[in-house]
N, C-alpha and C positions, 0 to 999 in steps of 0.2 A: 572456355565458352560459358556464358551465363546461362543458368537454368531457365527454361521456359515455364512461367507460372501457369500457362493454360494447358500444359501437357498433363498426361496421366501419371507421369513419372513421380515417384516419391523419393525423398532423400533418405539415406541411411544415416543414423546417428542424429546429432543435434542440428536443428534448423539455424541458419544464420540469423543473428539478431535483427529484428525488424522486417524479416522476409517471411511471408506466409502465402500458402497456396489458396486459391479460391476454394471455398467449401471447407477449409480447415477450421477446427474448433480450437481456440486458444484460451488458456486460463486468464482470468482477470489478475492484474498485477497489483500487489499490495506491498508498500514500504512500511516497515516497522522500525521506529527510532526509539529505543528503550535502553537505558544504561544499566538496568538490573538484569543480569544474564538469565536468571531463572524465569523472570517474567517474559523476556524476549523469546526464550525457547518455547515457553508455553503458548504464547500468541502465535508463533510461527507454526508450531505443531498443530494447534487447533485450526488455524486458517488453512494450512496445507491439507489436513484431513478433510476439510470441507471443499477442497478442490481449487483453492486459490494458489497462485504462484507468489511466494513470499520472499522478500529480501529484507534482512535485518541489519541494522547498524546500531552502534552503541554511543555515537557522539554526533553532535551537529556538524563537525568538520568532516567526518566520514560520510555523512548523508549528503553533504554538499558536493563531495568529490565524486559521487557515483556518476558514471558516464553511460548508464544503461538507458534503455527506452523509458519514456515517461510512465509513471505509475497511475493506475486508476484511482487508488486510495492511498493516503499516507496516514498512518497511525502514530501519533506522537505522544510521548510523555511530556508533560509541561516542564518539569525540572530535570534536565539531562546533564548530570555532572556539572561542568563549568558552563554549559550552554543553556539557551532558552528555547524550548520546543515551540513556543508560539511564534517567536521571531523566525525560527527555521521554517515553520510551516508557511508563514507569510511569504518568505523569499521563494520557497519552492513553488507555491501557488502562482506567484507573479511571473516566475520563469516558465511556467507550464510543465514543471517536472512532476507535479501531482495534480490530479483533477479535483480532488476534494480532501478535506482534512477531518480526522477524527482524533480527539484528544482523550487519552486513557491515562488518568492521573489520580493521585490521592490528595492533590492540593485542595485546600479548603477555603482559601481566600476568595471572597466573592468577586472582587475586582479582577483577579487573575482568571477566574472561571468565566467572567463576562468577556474578557479579552479573547479567550479561547473560543467561546461560543459565537463571537462575532465573525470568526473565520470558518467554523465548522461545528461539529457535534462534540459536546463534552460528555464523557462517561466517567463517573467515579469508579476507581478500581474496585471498590467494595461491591459494585454491581456484577462483577465477574466477566469472564471471557465470552459467555453466551450472549451477553448484551452487545459486545463488540461485533460478533458475527452477525447478529440481527441488524445492527446499524450498517455494516458493510453490505450485507445482502439487500437491504432496503435501498441503498444507494443505486443499485441496479434494478430495483423493483422486481427482484426475483431471488430465488434461492439456488439458481443454477449459476455457478461461478465461472462459466465459460461462455464465450461468444462465438458466433460463426462469422467468418470472413466472407463477405458477399461481393466485394468489388476487387 
């Protein structure tokens, strides 16, 4: 028997993907696509500590194969091993897999930065993780990384 979302019953353990009870507060979902493990871990740790639900991938192929619910924000390195983070972001945005793109990269080519900026926000890695959190939080016009389900 399917659970009644209007009942007061709460589930034990993990909620099924994509199913939330009215009044539940859920973390905003962030996808991080970064091929340097230490940077990916630092981003994931920093965003998780701020209250975001983070999924990391290290390749364009891995990111495209994710079958999870859409992400509120995608954070992309521009140069991802053999892949192109800008092209990946463009595909995921078109498919509705991410709502907005943030590029966190050390690339210095102005044409490449312009391509990235045409799809989202570009942040030079030298500016640090705090700037990423500021941009992600500003996307929601808040510093509260959760939202309340009202419908």
